[in-house]
ZAMARGU-4260 file (C-alpha; in steps of 0.2 Angstrom, whole numbers, plus 5000, padded with zeros to 4 digits):
<rodrens>
0) 5000/5001/4999 | 5007/5017/4996 | 5011/5028/5010 | 4998/5042/5006 | 4986/5030/5006
5) 4990/5021/5022 | 4992/5037/5031 | 4974/5042/5025 | 4968/5026/5030 | 4975/5026/5048
10) 4970/5044/5051 | 4952/5040/5047 | 4952/5025/5058 | 4960/5037/5072 | 4947/5050/5070
15) 4932/5039/5072 | 4941/5028/5085 | 4945/5043/5095 | 4928/5050/5094 | 4920/5035/5100
20) 4933/5032/5114 | 4931/5050/5121 | 4911/5051/5119 | 4906/5034/5124 | 4918/5020/5128
25) 4932/5026/5141 | 4919/5027/5156 | 4913/5010/5151 | 4931/5002/5149 | 4936/5009/5166
30) 4922/5002/5174 | 4922/4986/5165 | 4942/4983/5168 | 4946/4985/5187 | 4963/4989/5194
35) 4973/4976/5205 | 4964/4985/5221 | 4962/4998/5232 | 4978/5010/5235 | 4979/5022/5249
40) 4978/5039/5242 | 4976/5052/5258 | 4970/5058/5274 | 4956/5070/5276 | 4945/5076/5290
45) 4930/5067/5294 | 4913/5072/5286 | 4895/5067/5290 | 4892/5051/5282 | 4910/5043/5281
50) 4909/5024/5287 | 4917/5023/5305 | 4929/5009/5297 | 4938/5022/5287 | 4944/5033/5302
55) 4964/5032/5305 | 4965/5032/5323 | 4982/5036/5323 | 4980/5053/5313 | 4965/5056/5324
60) 4974/5056/5340 | 4988/5068/5333 | 4976/5080/5326 | 4964/5078/5339 | 4951/5078/5326
65) 4944/5063/5315 | 4952/5060/5300 | 4949/5046/5288 | 4959/5036/5275 | 4954/5039/5257
70) 4958/5026/5245 | 4957/5025/5225 | 4957/5012/5212 | 4975/5005/5208 | 4976/5005/5189
75) 4992/5003/5178 | 4983/4989/5169 | 4990/4980/5153 | 4979/4977/5138 | 4983/4966/5124
80) 4975/4964/5108 | 4978/4947/5098 | 4972/4951/5081 | 4968/4939/5068 | 4974/4944/5051
85) 4972/4928/5042 | 4965/4926/5024 | 4947/4925/5029 | 4948/4944/5037 | 4948/4951/5017
90) 4929/4946/5018 | 4918/4959/5017 | 4901/4959/5010 | 4894/4978/5014 | 4904/4993/5020
95) 4919/4985/5027 | 4931/4969/5028 | 4933/4959/5044 | 4952/4966/5043 | 4945/4983/5043
100) 4933/4981/5057 | 4947/4973/5069 | 4958/4989/5065 | 4944/5000/5070 | 4940/4990/5086
105) 4958/4988/5090 | 4960/5008/5090 | 4945/5010/5099 | 4949/4998/5113 | 4967/5006/5113
110) 4962/5024/5115 | 4950/5019/5130 | 4966/5011/5138 | 4975/5025/5135 | 4963/5037/5143
115) 4964/5026/5158 | 4984/5026/5157 | 4984/5008/5153 | 4999/5002/5142 | 4993/4993/5126
120) 5000/4979/5115 | 4997/4967/5101 | 4999/4950/5094 | 4995/4948/5076 | 4992/4931/5070
125) 4986/4920/5055 | 4993/4901/5056 | 5009/4909/5063 | 5014/4924/5074 | 5015/4939/5061
130) 5019/4952/5073 | 5020/4955/5091 | 5022/4973/5098 | 5026/4976/5116 | 5015/4984/5127
135) 5016/5002/5129 | 5008/5020/5131 | 5006/5034/5119 | 4995/5041/5104 | 5009/5035/5093
140) 5011/5019/5098 | 4992/5015/5096 | 4994/5023/5078 | 5008/5010/5075 | 4997/4996/5080
145) 4983/5003/5069 | 4996/5004/5055 | 5001/4986/5057 | 4984/4978/5056 | 4980/4989/5040
150) 4996/4986/5030 | 5002/4969/5035 | 5004/4957/5022 | 5002/4941/5032 | 5014/4927/5028
155) 5001/4913/5033 | 4983/4912/5026 | 4975/4900/5040 | 4969/4904/5058 | 4978/4895/5073
160) 4970/4903/5090 | 4979/4890/5098 | 4996/4895/5093 | 4991/4915/5096 | 4985/4911/5115
165) 5000/4901/5118 | 5012/4914/5112 | 5002/4926/5122 | 5005/4916/5138 | 5023/4917/5136
170) 5027/4932/5133 | 5014/4941/5146 | 5017/4933/5165 | 5006/4945/5173 | 4988/4946/5173
175) 4984/4955/5158 | 4968/4960/5150 | 4967/4952/5132 | 4956/4955/5118 | 4954/4940/5106
180) 4949/4948/5089 | 4944/4935/5076 | 4931/4926/5067 | 4937/4912/5075 | 4937/4900/5060
185) 4946/4886/5069 | 4945/4872/5080 | 4953/4863/5094 | 4957/4879/5104 | 4946/4875/5119
190) 4958/4869/5131 | 4971/4883/5129 | 4956/4895/5129 | 4951/4890/5147 | 4969/4890/5153
195) 4972/4908/5147 | 4956/4912/5155 | 4960/4906/5172 | 4977/4917/5172 | 4971/4932/5162
200) 4955/4943/5158 | 4951/4936/5141 | 4937/4944/5130 | 4932/4938/5114 | 4925/4949/5100
205) 4920/4938/5085 | 4919/4945/5069 | 4906/4938/5056 | 4901/4943/5039 | 4881/4940/5032
210) 4890/4930/5017 | 4896/4918/5032 | 4879/4917/5039 | 4865/4916/5025 | 4868/4909/5007
215) 4867/4921/4993 | 4856/4915/4978 | 4869/4918/4965 | 4866/4902/4954 | 4884/4893/4949
220) 4899/4900/4956 | 4916/4897/4960 | 4918/4897/4980 | 4935/4900/4985 | 4941/4897/5003
225) 4952/4911/5006 | 4963/4902/5019 | 4966/4885/5010 | 4965/4893/4993 | 4953/4878/4988
230) 4940/4881/4974 | 4924/4872/4972 | 4910/4875/4958 | 4892/4876/4968 | 4875/4879/4964
235) 4870/4893/4976 | 4851/4893/4971 | 4850/4875/4977 | 4838/4873/4991 | 4848/4859/4998
240) 4866/4867/4997 | 4858/4883/5006 | 4851/4872/5020 | 4868/4863/5021 | 4877/4880/5021
245) 4865/4888/5034 | 4865/4873/5044 | 4884/4872/5046 | 4884/4891/5051 | 4872/4889/5064
250) 4881/4874/5070 | 4899/4883/5070 | 4891/4898/5080 | 4883/4886/5093 | 4899/4878/5095
255) 4908/4894/5099 | 4895/4900/5111 | 4894/4885/5121 | 4914/4884/5121 | 4915/4903/5127
260) 4903/4899/5141 | 4911/4883/5148 | 4928/4893/5147 | 4922/4907/5156 | 4925/4921/5142
265) 4915/4936/5138 | 4909/4935/5121 | 4900/4944/5108 | 4897/4944/5090 | 4901/4959/5079
270) 4894/4960/5060 | 4905/4970/5048 | 4888/4977/5041 | 4881/4983/5058 | 4885/4996/5070
275) 4898/4988/5083 | 4894/5001/5096 | 4878/4994/5106 | 4886/4976/5106 | 4903/4982/5113
280) 4893/4994/5126 | 4882/4979/5130 | 4898/4969/5133 | 4905/4982/5144 | 4889/4983/5154
285) 4889/4966/5158 | 4905/4966/5166 | 4903/4984/5174
</rodrens>
């Protein structure tokens, strides 16, 4: 991608993401993802309504009037974005592709974390680890992550969620907020998902497109799997094929939802052709 076009696309994502983060998400993010506990901030004079248990008796004795301890949330959190950049991310039947939606979500989450003074990092993966960006703070660092998502030409085509979660577990030893942003077109990652959720605060944002959910009636077409490269000629207007396609889609979605519930992972589905603000807000509200 040419530099000018890349800058334009990154800037467009930044403007939208910063607007949403400033207006909507930063407070919900703060409520949904808690710090490590409460840390002592200061002493102040007792006020009507203060709890008796907050009185600092040593200071009270020294000052000869009641003083209380004031605590504030101890944050300094680290958030990691685990972003699927496999070939299926190029799919997009309406306004944007899954890859473009992933970039926008990553920016919104990163700017929300930044407003809470949290560090943010990223693992970009396909069927291999494409990029590891260590956690840091600052606007330029966030824009680097967005730029990598938009401009990266992955070496792999497939999706290996197990590999991504295992790599994340190796590089992040302390408890971390982790957003798995993927279409989850993979199987067999249940065990590592559950292990990761026990050690870290893991949230799954599943990206879908209408072309994956409902069969379009286009007659005979050459259908190519973007991850395997395999091509098959199918009659998309045939009722039998349509029923089989949509049944497989529903079965996969049911399997994903059961897996997330069993593993204790908060999960929501975001469609490339629909606004993501409401489902993301609902996810944050459930955690708040």
